[in-house]
C-alpha positions as CSV (number, residue, x, y, z in Angstrom):
1,M,-42.4,32.5,-49.8
2,I,-41.2,35.5,-47.7
3,V,-43.3,38.6,-48.3
4,Y,-42.5,42.1,-47.0
5,E,-45.3,44.7,-46.7
6,A,-45.9,48.1,-45.2
7,P,-45.4,48.5,-41.4
8,K,-48.6,48.2,-39.3
9,W,-48.6,51.9,-38.4
10,V,-49.1,52.8,-42.1
11,P,-52.8,53.4,-43.0
12,Q,-54.5,50.7,-45.0
13,L,-55.0,51.5,-48.7
14,P,-58.6,52.5,-49.1
15,N,-60.9,51.2,-51.9
16,R,-60.3,53.1,-55.2
17,P,-62.7,53.8,-58.0
18,D,-61.8,51.7,-61.1
19,N,-64.2,53.2,-63.6
20,I,-62.9,56.8,-63.9
21,P,-59.9,58.5,-65.5
22,I,-57.0,59.8,-63.4
23,G,-58.0,63.4,-64.1
24,D,-61.4,63.0,-62.4
25,F,-59.7,61.4,-59.4
26,V,-57.2,64.2,-58.9
27,L,-59.6,67.1,-59.6
28,N,-63.0,66.0,-58.4
29,P,-63.6,66.1,-54.6
30,A,-66.2,63.3,-54.9
31,Y,-63.3,60.8,-55.1
32,G,-61.5,62.0,-52.0
33,R,-59.2,64.8,-53.1
34,A,-58.7,67.7,-50.7
35,D,-61.5,70.3,-50.6
36,P,-60.9,72.6,-53.6
37,N,-62.1,75.6,-51.6
38,K,-59.4,74.9,-49.0
39,S,-56.7,73.8,-51.4
40,N,-53.8,75.7,-53.0
41,P,-53.9,76.1,-56.9
42,P,-52.6,72.8,-58.3
43,Y,-49.9,74.3,-60.5
44,V,-48.0,77.6,-60.1
45,C,-45.4,79.0,-62.5
46,G,-42.2,79.4,-60.4
47,L,-41.0,82.1,-62.7
48,T,-44.0,84.3,-63.2
49,G,-46.5,83.2,-60.5
50,K,-49.2,82.5,-63.0
51,T,-51.7,79.9,-61.8
52,Y,-55.2,78.5,-62.0
53,S,-57.5,77.3,-59.2
54,V,-58.6,73.7,-59.0
55,T,-62.0,74.7,-60.5
56,E,-60.3,76.7,-63.3
57,V,-58.0,73.8,-64.1
58,A,-61.0,71.4,-64.3
59,S,-62.8,73.9,-66.6
60,R,-59.7,74.2,-68.9
61,V,-59.5,70.4,-69.1
62,E,-63.1,70.2,-70.2
63,L,-62.9,73.1,-72.7
64,A,-59.6,71.8,-74.3
65,A,-61.1,68.3,-74.5
66,R,-63.8,69.7,-76.8
67,A,-61.2,71.1,-79.2
68,I,-58.9,68.0,-79.0
69,K,-61.9,65.8,-79.9
70,N,-62.1,67.8,-83.2
71,V,-58.4,67.7,-83.8
72,L,-58.4,63.9,-83.5
73,K,-61.5,63.7,-85.7
74,I,-63.5,61.8,-83.1
75,D,-67.2,61.3,-83.8
76,D,-67.9,59.1,-80.8
77,I,-65.6,59.2,-77.8
78,H,-66.8,55.7,-76.7
79,K,-65.5,54.0,-79.8
80,G,-62.0,52.8,-79.2
81,G,-62.9,52.6,-75.6
82,Q,-65.0,49.6,-74.4
83,A,-67.2,49.7,-77.5
84,A,-66.1,48.3,-80.8
85,G,-64.9,50.8,-83.3
86,F,-61.2,51.5,-83.8
87,S,-58.0,51.1,-81.9
88,Q,-57.3,53.3,-78.9
89,W,-53.9,53.8,-80.5
90,E,-55.5,56.1,-83.0
91,R,-55.8,58.6,-80.2
92,V,-52.3,59.0,-79.0
93,V,-51.1,62.5,-78.3
94,G,-47.4,63.1,-77.7
95,V,-46.1,65.7,-75.2
96,Y,-42.6,67.0,-75.9
97,S,-42.1,70.1,-73.7
98,I,-40.2,71.6,-70.9
99,N,-42.1,71.9,-67.6
100,C,-45.2,74.2,-67.6
101,I,-48.4,74.6,-65.7
102,D,-50.6,73.2,-68.5
103,Y,-48.6,69.9,-69.0
104,V,-50.8,67.7,-66.8
105,P,-54.1,69.4,-67.6
106,L,-53.4,68.8,-71.3
107,C,-52.9,65.0,-70.5
108,Y,-56.3,65.1,-68.6
109,A,-58.0,66.7,-71.6
110,V,-56.7,63.9,-73.9
111,H,-57.9,61.3,-71.4
112,R,-61.3,63.0,-71.4
113,V,-61.9,61.9,-75.0
114,N,-60.6,58.4,-74.3
115,G,-57.2,59.2,-75.6
116,I,-53.7,58.2,-74.5
117,T,-50.8,60.6,-73.8
118,S,-47.1,59.8,-74.5
119,P,-44.8,62.1,-72.5
120,A,-41.4,62.5,-74.3
121,N,-38.1,63.5,-72.7
122,A,-37.5,67.2,-73.4
123,A,-33.8,66.4,-73.8
124,Y,-34.4,64.1,-76.8
125,N,-32.9,65.0,-80.2
126,A,-35.0,64.6,-83.3
127,D,-34.1,61.0,-84.0
128,E,-34.9,59.9,-80.4
129,L,-38.2,61.8,-80.5
130,A,-39.1,60.3,-83.9
131,Y,-38.5,56.8,-82.5
132,Q,-41.0,57.4,-79.7
133,L,-43.6,59.0,-82.0
134,R,-43.3,56.2,-84.5
135,D,-43.4,53.4,-81.8
136,S,-46.4,54.9,-80.0
137,K,-48.3,55.8,-83.2
138,T,-48.6,59.4,-82.1
139,R,-51.2,61.4,-84.2
140,V,-50.9,64.8,-82.5
141,L,-47.9,66.5,-80.9
142,F,-47.8,69.2,-78.2
143,T,-44.4,70.9,-77.8
144,C,-43.2,74.4,-76.7
145,V,-41.4,77.3,-78.4
146,P,-37.8,76.3,-77.5
147,L,-38.3,72.7,-78.7
148,L,-40.3,73.5,-81.8
149,D,-37.5,73.0,-84.4
150,T,-36.7,69.5,-83.0
151,A,-40.4,68.7,-82.8
152,I,-41.0,69.6,-86.5
153,Q,-38.0,67.6,-87.6
154,A,-39.2,64.5,-85.7
155,A,-42.8,65.0,-86.9
156,N,-41.6,64.9,-90.5
157,A,-39.5,61.8,-90.0
158,E,-40.1,58.6,-92.0
159,G,-42.9,56.6,-90.4
160,V,-44.2,59.5,-88.3
161,K,-45.5,62.3,-90.7
162,I,-47.5,64.4,-88.2
163,P,-48.9,67.3,-90.3
164,K,-48.2,70.9,-89.2
165,E,-51.9,71.5,-88.2
166,N,-51.5,68.7,-85.6
167,I,-48.5,70.3,-83.9
168,F,-49.5,72.6,-81.0
169,L,-47.7,74.7,-78.4
170,L,-47.9,74.6,-74.6
171,P,-47.6,78.1,-73.2
172,I,-44.4,78.8,-71.3
173,P,-42.9,82.1,-69.9
174,D,-41.3,84.4,-72.5
175,V,-38.2,84.5,-70.2
176,V,-37.2,81.0,-71.4
177,T,-37.6,81.8,-75.1
178,T,-36.0,84.3,-77.5
179,E,-37.6,86.7,-80.0
180,E,-36.4,84.5,-82.9
181,M,-38.0,81.4,-81.3
182,R,-41.3,83.2,-80.9
183,R,-41.1,84.5,-84.5
184,K,-40.7,80.9,-85.8
185,A,-43.6,79.8,-83.6
186,Q,-46.1,82.2,-85.3
187,G,-48.9,80.3,-87.0
188,F,-49.0,77.4,-84.5
189,R,-52.0,77.1,-82.3
190,T,-51.5,76.8,-78.5
191,F,-53.2,75.0,-75.7
192,D,-54.8,78.4,-74.7
193,D,-56.2,78.6,-78.3
194,L,-57.8,75.2,-77.9
195,V,-59.4,76.3,-74.5
196,E,-60.9,79.3,-76.3
197,E,-62.1,77.2,-79.2
198,G,-63.7,74.9,-76.7
199,K,-66.0,77.7,-75.4
200,K,-67.7,77.7,-78.8
201,L,-68.0,73.9,-79.1
202,K,-70.5,71.4,-77.8
203,E,-69.8,69.7,-74.5
204,V,-68.1,66.4,-74.5
205,E,-70.5,63.7,-73.3
206,P,-69.5,61.9,-70.0
207,L,-67.3,58.9,-70.3
208,R,-69.2,55.6,-69.7
209,W,-66.6,53.3,-68.3
210,G,-67.8,50.1,-66.7
211,K,-66.5,48.7,-63.5
212,G,-62.9,47.7,-63.7
213,Y,-62.2,49.4,-67.1
214,S,-59.6,51.9,-65.7
215,R,-57.5,48.9,-64.8
216,E,-57.0,48.1,-68.4
217,K,-57.4,51.5,-70.1
218,V,-54.0,53.0,-70.9
219,A,-53.5,56.5,-69.7
220,F,-49.8,57.1,-70.5
221,V,-47.3,55.3,-72.6
222,S,-44.1,56.4,-71.0
223,Y,-40.7,55.4,-72.3
224,S,-37.9,53.9,-70.1
225,S,-34.6,55.7,-70.0
226,G,-33.0,53.3,-72.4
227,T,-29.7,52.9,-70.5
228,S,-29.3,49.7,-72.6
229,G,-30.8,49.3,-76.0
230,L,-33.8,51.3,-77.3
231,P,-36.3,52.7,-74.9
232,K,-39.3,50.6,-74.2
233,G,-42.9,52.0,-74.2
234,V,-44.5,51.3,-70.7
235,L,-48.3,51.0,-70.7
236,I,-49.6,52.7,-67.5
237,S,-53.3,52.4,-66.8
238,H,-55.5,55.0,-65.1
239,F,-55.9,52.6,-62.1
240,N,-52.2,52.2,-61.8
241,I,-51.8,55.9,-61.2
242,I,-54.9,56.3,-59.0
243,T,-53.5,53.5,-56.8
244,N,-50.0,55.1,-56.5
245,V,-51.4,58.6,-55.8
246,L,-53.4,57.2,-53.0
247,Q,-50.6,55.0,-51.7
248,V,-48.2,58.0,-51.4
249,A,-50.9,60.2,-50.0
250,E,-51.9,57.7,-47.3
251,Y,-48.3,56.9,-46.4
252,S,-47.4,60.7,-46.2
253,K,-50.0,61.1,-43.4
254,S,-47.6,59.4,-41.0
255,F,-45.2,62.3,-41.0
256,R,-46.3,65.3,-43.1
257,D,-48.1,68.2,-41.6
258,S,-51.7,68.1,-43.0
259,R,-53.1,71.1,-41.1
260,G,-53.2,73.1,-44.2
261,P,-52.1,73.2,-47.9
262,T,-48.4,73.8,-48.7
263,K,-46.2,74.4,-51.8
264,V,-43.7,71.9,-53.2
265,L,-41.0,72.2,-55.8
266,A,-41.9,70.8,-59.3
267,L,-38.5,71.1,-61.1
268,L,-37.9,67.5,-62.2
269,P,-39.0,66.8,-65.8
270,Q,-42.7,66.3,-66.0
271,S,-42.2,63.6,-68.7
272,H,-40.4,61.4,-66.0
273,I,-42.7,59.1,-64.0
274,Y,-41.4,60.5,-60.6
275,A,-42.4,64.0,-61.5
276,L,-45.5,63.0,-63.5
277,V,-47.2,61.0,-60.7
278,V,-45.6,61.9,-57.3
279,I,-45.1,65.7,-57.8
280,N,-47.7,66.8,-60.4
281,Q,-50.6,64.5,-59.4
282,T,-50.3,63.3,-55.8
283,E,-49.4,66.8,-54.5
284,P,-52.4,68.5,-56.1
285,F,-54.6,65.6,-55.0
286,M,-53.5,66.4,-51.4
287,G,-54.4,70.1,-51.9
288,N,-50.9,71.3,-52.4
289,S,-49.3,73.5,-55.1
290,A,-46.7,72.1,-57.5
291,V,-44.5,75.2,-58.1
292,V,-43.2,74.5,-61.6
293,L,-39.7,75.5,-62.9
294,P,-38.8,74.7,-66.5
295,K,-35.1,73.8,-65.8
296,F,-32.5,73.9,-63.1
297,E,-30.5,77.1,-62.6
298,L,-29.1,77.6,-59.2
299,Q,-30.2,81.2,-58.9
300,S,-33.8,80.7,-60.0
301,F,-34.0,77.5,-58.0
302,L,-33.0,79.3,-54.8
303,T,-35.1,82.4,-55.6
304,C,-38.2,80.1,-56.2
305,I,-37.7,78.4,-52.8
306,Q,-37.4,81.7,-51.0
307,N,-40.2,83.6,-52.8
308,F,-42.8,80.8,-52.6
309,K,-41.7,79.5,-49.2
310,L,-41.5,75.9,-50.5
311,S,-41.7,73.3,-47.8
312,F,-40.9,70.1,-49.7
313,L,-38.2,69.8,-52.4
314,F,-38.4,66.9,-54.8
315,L,-34.9,66.4,-56.1
316,V,-32.4,63.9,-57.6
317,P,-29.0,63.2,-56.2
318,P,-27.0,65.3,-58.7
319,L,-29.0,68.4,-57.5
320,M,-28.2,67.5,-53.9
321,I,-24.5,67.4,-54.8
322,V,-24.9,70.9,-56.2
323,M,-26.5,72.0,-52.9
324,A,-23.7,70.3,-50.9
325,K,-20.9,71.9,-52.9
326,N,-22.4,75.5,-52.9
327,K,-23.4,76.1,-49.3
328,A,-21.9,79.6,-49.3
329,I,-24.3,80.6,-52.1
330,L,-27.3,78.8,-50.5
331,D,-26.6,80.7,-47.2
332,K,-27.5,84.0,-48.9
333,F,-31.1,82.8,-49.4
334,D,-33.9,82.3,-46.8
335,L,-34.5,78.5,-47.1
336,S,-36.1,78.2,-43.7
337,S,-39.4,77.1,-45.1
338,V,-37.9,73.8,-46.4
339,K,-38.8,70.9,-44.0
340,Y,-38.0,67.9,-46.3
341,I,-35.9,67.0,-49.3
342,M,-37.2,64.0,-51.1
343,T,-34.9,62.3,-53.5
344,G,-35.5,59.5,-56.0
345,A,-34.9,58.3,-59.6
346,A,-31.2,57.4,-58.8
347,P,-29.5,56.0,-55.7
348,L,-28.7,58.5,-52.9
349,T,-25.6,57.3,-51.0
350,E,-25.5,57.2,-47.2
351,E,-22.5,59.6,-47.3
352,L,-24.3,62.3,-49.3
353,S,-27.5,61.9,-47.2
354,L,-25.5,62.4,-44.0
355,E,-23.5,65.3,-45.5
356,M,-26.8,67.1,-46.4
357,T,-28.2,66.6,-43.0
358,K,-25.0,68.0,-41.4
359,L,-25.0,71.1,-43.8
360,Y,-28.7,71.8,-43.6
361,P,-29.9,70.5,-40.2
362,G,-33.4,72.1,-40.6
363,M,-34.1,69.9,-43.7
364,K,-34.9,66.2,-43.3
365,V,-33.6,64.1,-46.2
366,V,-35.9,61.2,-47.2
367,Q,-35.4,58.9,-50.1
368,G,-37.9,57.0,-52.3
369,Y,-37.6,54.0,-54.6
370,G,-39.7,53.1,-57.6
371,M,-39.6,52.8,-61.4
372,T,-41.7,53.5,-64.4
373,E,-42.9,49.9,-64.3
374,S,-44.4,50.4,-60.8
375,S,-46.1,53.7,-61.8
376,T,-43.5,55.2,-59.5
377,V,-43.2,54.6,-55.8
378,V,-42.7,51.3,-54.0
379,S,-41.1,52.6,-50.8
380,F,-39.9,55.8,-49.3
381,T,-38.6,57.1,-46.0
382,S,-41.0,58.2,-43.3
383,G,-39.9,61.4,-41.5
384,V,-40.4,59.5,-38.2
385,D,-37.9,56.8,-39.0
386,I,-35.1,58.2,-41.1
387,W,-32.3,55.8,-41.9
388,H,-29.6,57.3,-44.1
389,G,-28.9,55.3,-47.2
390,S,-32.3,53.5,-46.9
391,S,-35.1,53.8,-49.4
392,G,-37.6,53.6,-46.5
393,C,-40.6,51.4,-45.8
394,I,-43.0,49.8,-48.3
395,L,-46.1,51.7,-49.2
396,P,-49.6,50.3,-48.3
397,G,-51.1,47.7,-50.7
398,I,-47.7,46.5,-52.0
399,K,-46.1,43.1,-51.5
400,C,-42.4,42.6,-52.0
401,R,-40.1,39.7,-52.1
402,V,-36.3,39.4,-52.4
403,V,-35.0,36.4,-54.3
404,N,-31.4,35.1,-54.9
405,A,-29.9,34.0,-58.2
406,Q,-31.5,30.5,-57.7
407,G,-35.0,32.1,-57.4
408,Q,-35.2,31.3,-53.7
409,D,-36.8,33.8,-51.3
410,V,-34.3,35.3,-48.8
411,G,-34.8,36.9,-45.4
412,E,-33.6,40.1,-43.8
413,N,-30.0,41.1,-44.3
414,E,-29.6,38.9,-47.4
415,P,-29.2,40.4,-50.9
416,G,-31.3,39.5,-53.9
417,E,-33.5,40.8,-56.7
418,L,-36.5,42.8,-55.5
419,L,-39.9,41.6,-56.8
420,V,-43.0,43.7,-56.5
421,S,-46.7,42.8,-56.7
422,A,-49.4,45.5,-56.4
423,D,-52.2,47.4,-58.3
424,N,-49.6,50.1,-59.3
425,V,-47.6,47.6,-61.3
426,V,-48.2,48.5,-65.0
427,I,-50.0,46.6,-67.7
428,G,-46.7,45.8,-69.5
429,Y,-44.6,47.0,-72.5
430,L,-45.9,48.2,-75.8
431,N,-45.3,45.6,-78.6
432,N,-42.6,43.8,-76.7
433,Q,-43.6,40.4,-75.6
434,K,-40.0,39.3,-74.9
435,A,-39.6,42.1,-72.4
436,N,-43.0,41.3,-70.9
437,D,-42.1,37.7,-70.4
438,E,-38.7,38.6,-68.8
439,T,-40.1,41.3,-66.5
440,F,-43.5,40.2,-65.3
441,I,-43.9,36.7,-63.9
442,V,-46.7,34.8,-62.1
443,E,-45.8,32.9,-58.9
444,H,-47.8,31.9,-55.8
445,G,-51.0,33.3,-57.3
446,H,-49.6,36.8,-57.8
447,R,-48.2,38.8,-60.7
448,W,-44.7,40.0,-59.9
449,L,-42.6,42.7,-61.4
450,R,-38.9,41.8,-61.5
451,T,-37.2,45.1,-60.8
452,G,-33.6,44.1,-61.7
453,D,-32.4,45.9,-58.6
454,E,-30.3,44.1,-55.9
455,T,-32.0,44.8,-52.6
456,I,-31.4,44.1,-48.9
457,V,-34.2,44.3,-46.3
458,K,-33.0,45.5,-42.9
459,K,-34.8,46.2,-39.7
460,S,-34.3,49.7,-38.1
461,S,-33.9,50.3,-34.4
462,S,-37.6,51.3,-34.4
463,G,-38.4,47.8,-35.6
464,N,-39.4,48.8,-39.2
465,Q,-38.3,47.0,-42.3
466,H,-36.4,49.2,-44.7
467,L,-35.4,48.6,-48.3
468,F,-31.8,49.2,-49.2
469,I,-31.3,49.3,-52.9
470,V,-27.7,48.1,-53.6
471,D,-27.5,48.6,-57.3
472,R,-28.8,47.5,-60.7
473,L,-28.0,43.8,-60.9
474,K,-26.6,44.3,-64.4
475,E,-24.3,47.1,-63.2
476,L,-22.6,45.2,-60.4
477,I,-18.9,44.8,-60.9
478,K,-17.7,41.2,-60.4
479,I,-14.2,41.0,-59.1
480,S,-12.8,37.5,-58.3
481,G,-16.2,36.3,-57.2
482,F,-17.0,39.4,-55.2
483,Q,-19.7,41.9,-56.3
484,V,-19.1,45.6,-56.0
485,A,-21.8,48.2,-56.3
486,P,-20.7,51.3,-58.4
487,A,-23.0,53.5,-56.2
488,E,-21.0,52.6,-53.1
489,L,-17.7,53.7,-54.6
490,E,-19.3,56.8,-56.2
491,G,-20.7,57.9,-52.8
492,H,-17.3,57.6,-51.2
493,L,-15.5,59.4,-54.0
494,L,-17.9,62.4,-53.7
495,N,-16.6,63.0,-50.2
496,H,-13.1,63.7,-51.6
497,P,-12.6,67.5,-51.6
498,K,-11.3,67.6,-55.2
499,V,-14.2,65.5,-56.7
500,A,-17.2,67.4,-58.1
501,D,-18.9,64.4,-59.7
502,C,-18.0,60.8,-60.7
503,A,-19.1,57.5,-62.1
504,V,-17.7,54.0,-61.7
505,I,-17.8,51.3,-64.4
506,P,-16.3,47.8,-64.7
507,V,-13.3,47.3,-67.0
508,P,-12.1,43.8,-68.1
509,N,-9.1,42.2,-66.4
510,E,-7.6,38.8,-67.2
511,R,-6.9,37.9,-63.5
512,T,-10.0,39.1,-61.7
513,G,-12.6,39.3,-64.5
514,E,-13.4,42.9,-63.9
515,L,-12.0,45.9,-62.0
516,P,-13.6,49.2,-61.0
517,K,-12.6,52.3,-63.0
518,A,-13.6,55.8,-62.0
519,F,-14.5,58.7,-64.3
520,V,-14.0,61.9,-62.3
521,V,-15.0,65.6,-62.8
522,L,-12.8,67.8,-60.6
523,N,-13.8,70.8,-58.7
524,P,-12.6,74.1,-60.2
525,G,-9.0,74.9,-59.3
526,Y,-7.7,71.4,-59.3
527,E,-5.4,69.9,-61.9
528,A,-6.2,66.7,-63.7
529,S,-2.7,65.2,-63.1
530,K,-1.2,61.8,-62.4
531,E,-0.7,62.9,-58.8
532,T,-4.4,63.8,-58.4
533,A,-5.4,60.5,-59.9
534,A,-3.1,58.7,-57.4
535,E,-4.5,60.7,-54.5
536,I,-8.1,59.7,-55.5
537,M,-7.1,56.0,-55.8
538,K,-5.5,56.2,-52.4
539,W,-8.7,57.7,-51.0
540,V,-10.6,54.6,-51.9
541,A,-7.8,52.2,-50.9
542,D,-7.5,53.7,-47.5
543,H,-11.2,53.3,-46.7
544,K,-12.5,50.3,-48.7
545,S,-11.8,46.6,-49.0
546,K,-9.0,45.5,-51.3
547,H,-11.3,44.1,-54.0
548,K,-13.1,47.5,-54.1
549,R,-10.0,49.5,-55.0
550,L,-9.9,51.4,-58.3
551,G,-7.7,48.8,-60.1
552,G,-9.1,50.1,-63.4
553,G,-7.6,53.6,-62.7
554,V,-9.0,57.1,-62.8
555,E,-9.9,59.1,-65.9
556,F,-10.7,62.8,-65.7
557,I,-13.6,64.1,-67.9
558,D,-15.6,67.3,-68.2
559,I,-19.0,66.0,-67.4
560,I,-20.7,62.7,-66.3
561,P,-23.3,61.7,-68.8
562,K,-26.7,61.5,-67.1
563,S,-30.4,61.2,-68.0
564,P,-32.7,64.1,-67.1
565,S,-33.8,62.2,-64.0
566,G,-30.2,62.0,-62.8
567,K,-29.3,58.4,-63.7
568,I,-25.7,57.9,-64.7
569,L,-25.6,56.7,-68.3
570,R,-22.9,54.1,-67.7
571,R,-23.5,52.6,-71.1
572,L,-21.9,55.7,-72.7
573,L,-18.9,55.5,-70.4
574,R,-18.5,51.8,-71.2
575,D,-18.6,52.6,-74.9
576,K,-16.0,55.3,-74.4
577,E,-13.8,52.8,-72.5
578,R,-14.2,50.2,-75.2
579,E,-13.2,52.7,-77.9
580,N,-10.1,53.7,-75.9
581,R,-9.1,50.1,-75.5
582,K,-9.5,49.4,-79.2
583,K,-7.2,52.4,-80.0
584,E,-4.7,51.2,-77.5
585,G,-4.8,47.7,-79.0
586,A,-4.2,49.2,-82.5
587,K,-1.2,51.0,-81.2
588,L,0.2,47.8,-79.7
């Protein structure tokens, strides 16, 4: 067995408490968080500047927990926990909202009464939300004014039936609502209302978790992006998140300035594991402010960076493409405070990483790798050893293997599936034993997560082992025995001056099995013509091996379908291609 671990210069992972909820770990200095008196406020609204101190957030969590206990009709918070009583799945609270400063404190308040939170993608329609509410047995739903109509429709769906009195609103700035939205929201109680109610209610007694209980106690049931089939509920324990918060914090000591607190961008959807754990829990634990924006708009994004002097931008590759294509606009703002751009959730190509470094030399580009099933981060780039295209070095406390199609371990520079074993690997999937059996395996005395990602371990000139994520194994295009990663071709296409965005999928071919086809969004001012398509195909043919050429052609579209985290939804493009081929077949 060949095992890859963190470099020797990375601090060892300290012992962690395994009998407390994640909220206590992040907010209580007794467990190692930065001194609250020397910390920045955990969450700051990037539009209004509204915020609460660490102490105020902790107080709001406690007060809201008193009211939520009543809403869930809980007589004894310990029943449904370790004590016999009723299932913990009778205390599931859904969160379907755009980003706001009370999102994570709400989750902590639910955990305070032994409950579970289920964050839902704010881009969901009513049917998608209803599926998650039904699957997770959600009893109470928190939403926000702009999403209220969809939330009500989902709450009334068959098999869900959440009553109106169990639907609450998270406070968000008026600027992202309309007068009509606010009128419809009258009569619904808010998180602020629950905090006020809590002031008149009896204190919630302390949780009595025995040693090891936070390893098995579910904190979040988060749903996978569902790029194929229905989304799966992922059971994430309190200890999973405590572990990853500390892994990221310890690793960050190797290159981030810890002389004082700073402010970071919290723009990515708080329902997504990357934002939920790395941005909105690890950063406050380190004493920093997560400056929250509800959605991406270039002007408000740049204004926020300038006004709050953000030092660290957590982004996804599509947002970096926007930055690369709009340098003239960015140059009008003072972005000198930005020291690092951290990208994750979808592959960042070497070409885009180098382009960003060239355009913005004052900003170091680092990339992380992780997934919901690893409670987020497995590896990320240290600022002291940046290798463009790499996902960096492994975090402390994590063991990795790379295995080929025959299940044999492979060494450096050989591709294979990445396997991960660590305390941040989740409990498993909700009500899906088949997926559990396929994804989590026990070998050599360890439980391993099969990531489904083709990976190569390479050693940098500094002697550190880096992970290079090639692509999803199921998304590799197989051409006459060769394997082609769509991400490689996409990264190259984005360097073409006429290409604004793109995605590559396989299309069937009798002779080769499959061929790459590119869906392309053109920059403004360029015509979607046969000549442009031929030019783009030549761009690939001139720079890539013969089997990587766009034998499937080029199709121009208005927008590339993506998840909120920036992952290309290739399934939708494959469906589109399949329908087109059916129509062509019917014509023939």
